[in-house]
C-alpha positions as a Python dict, from the first residue, in 0.01 Angstrom:
ca = {
    (1, 'M'): (0, 0, 0),
    (2, 'S'): (335, 168, 53),
    (3, 'Y'): (647, 35, -125),
    (4, 'Q'): (985, 119, 18),
    (5, 'V'): (1331, 25, -93),
    (6, 'I'): (1585, -49, 181),
    (7, 'N'): (1916, 111, 104),
    (8, 'I'): (2179, -111, 264),
    (9, 'N'): (2466, 143, 225),
    (10, 'D'): (2266, 422, 381),
    (11, 'N'): (2175, 200, 677),
    (12, 'L'): (2534, 94, 717),
    (13, 'S'): (2656, 454, 715),
    (14, 'Q'): (2433, 525, 1017),
    (15, 'L'): (2591, 249, 1221),
    (16, 'N'): (2863, 390, 1454),
    (17, 'E'): (2905, 110, 1704),
    (18, 'L'): (3063, -226, 1640),
    (19, 'W'): (2877, -552, 1726),
    (20, 'S'): (2545, -360, 1748),
    (21, 'P'): (2307, -506, 1490),
    (22, 'K'): (2026, -289, 1343),
    (23, 'V'): (1709, -454, 1209),
    (24, 'V'): (1649, -323, 856),
    (25, 'G'): (1375, -563, 740),
    (26, 'E'): (1150, -850, 831),
    (27, 'I'): (995, -1129, 633),
    (28, 'N'): (766, -1385, 784),
    (29, 'D'): (935, -1484, 1115),
    (30, 'F'): (1282, -1369, 1015),
    (31, 'Q'): (1476, -1045, 1063),
    (32, 'F'): (1749, -894, 838),
    (33, 'K'): (2009, -711, 1043),
    (34, 'L'): (2310, -504, 945),
    (35, 'V'): (2615, -491, 1167),
    (36, 'K'): (2973, -367, 1159),
    (37, 'I'): (3227, -592, 1332),
    (38, 'A'): (3594, -588, 1420),
    (39, 'G'): (3792, -779, 1673),
    (40, 'D'): (3647, -1072, 1868),
    (41, 'F'): (3292, -1153, 1985),
    (42, 'I'): (3222, -1397, 2263),
    (43, 'W'): (3177, -1775, 2232),
    (44, 'H'): (2803, -1838, 2212),
    (45, 'E'): (2529, -2050, 2046),
    (46, 'H'): (2180, -1983, 1908),
    (47, 'Q'): (1934, -2206, 2084),
    (48, 'G'): (1800, -2429, 1805),
    (49, 'A'): (1798, -2147, 1547),
    (50, 'D'): (2022, -2136, 1239),
    (51, 'K'): (2179, -1793, 1155),
    (52, 'V'): (2299, -1665, 822),
    (53, 'F'): (2610, -1441, 791),
    (54, 'I'): (2641, -1251, 456),
    (55, 'V'): (2957, -1048, 415),
    (56, 'L'): (2895, -717, 234),
    (57, 'E'): (3241, -565, 283),
    (58, 'G'): (3568, -703, 412),
    (59, 'E'): (3616, -1054, 555),
    (60, 'M'): (3533, -1229, 876),
    (61, 'F'): (3597, -1559, 1046),
    (62, 'I'): (3381, -1783, 1255),
    (63, 'A'): (3567, -2005, 1499),
    (64, 'F'): (3410, -2334, 1607),
    (65, 'R'): (3543, -2560, 1887),
    (66, 'D'): (3687, -2792, 1612),
    (67, 'G'): (3793, -2541, 1340),
    (68, 'Q'): (3696, -2220, 1163),
    (69, 'V'): (3555, -2076, 842),
    (70, 'K'): (3661, -1764, 656),
    (71, 'I'): (3385, -1566, 483),
    (72, 'S'): (3475, -1297, 230),
    (73, 'K'): (3280, -1018, 55),
    (74, 'G'): (3004, -1174, -152),
    (75, 'E'): (2993, -1495, 44),
    (76, 'M'): (2754, -1631, 303),
    (77, 'F'): (2768, -1897, 571),
    (78, 'I'): (2494, -2067, 773),
    (79, 'V'): (2574, -2137, 1138),
    (80, 'P'): (2362, -2431, 1253),
    (81, 'G'): (2156, -2374, 1566),
    (82, 'G'): (2325, -2504, 1881),
    (83, 'A'): (2678, -2483, 1733),
    (84, 'D'): (2914, -2310, 1977),
    (85, 'H'): (3097, -2039, 1781),
    (86, 'K'): (3285, -1709, 1799),
    (87, 'P'): (3272, -1458, 1514),
    (88, 'F'): (3572, -1228, 1460),
    (89, 'A'): (3729, -996, 1208),
    (90, 'E'): (4084, -868, 1187),
    (91, 'K'): (3966, -543, 1020),
    (92, 'E'): (3626, -375, 1014),
    (93, 'C'): (3376, -590, 825),
    (94, 'H'): (3017, -516, 727),
    (95, 'I'): (2769, -800, 740),
    (96, 'M'): (2403, -885, 704),
    (97, 'L'): (2256, -1131, 946),
    (98, 'V'): (1936, -1325, 885),
    (99, 'E'): (1787, -1496, 1186),
    (100, 'P'): (1451, -1584, 1337),
    (101, 'K'): (1274, -1308, 1536),
    (102, 'G'): (1350, -1340, 1905),
    (103, 'A'): (1654, -1559, 1852),
    (104, 'V'): (1837, -1591, 2179),
    (105, 'N'): (2216, -1603, 2207),
    (106, 'T'): (2355, -1799, 2498),
    (107, 'G'): (2720, -1771, 2573),
    (108, 'D'): (2999, -1675, 2789),
    (109, 'T'): (3324, -1482, 2769),
    (110, 'E'): (3548, -1786, 2809),
    (111, 'S'): (3802, -1836, 2538),
    (112, 'E'): (3955, -2169, 2422),
}
């Protein structure tokens, strides 16, 4: 058997595009993804699948139709499946996402 450590910082340094997650690991039916974000993403939902946001560097916000949360370095937040939301960050932010394999985002580009 081969054992391999996943270096998060090395993987992040290879990411050049914003909002373009890279799968760095899998466990059971879940994927771990690294992504750099800045600015606004679209309003969307995850069809019946919860999604975990873990902030590794910086801070981000997730807007909901009835409020928002701020997530800072060292914090995590679970977005319930089916909740309409819009992630955004005022400055570049590095995050890890944990979500089921094959999770589908449905959304639009409409704003509030």
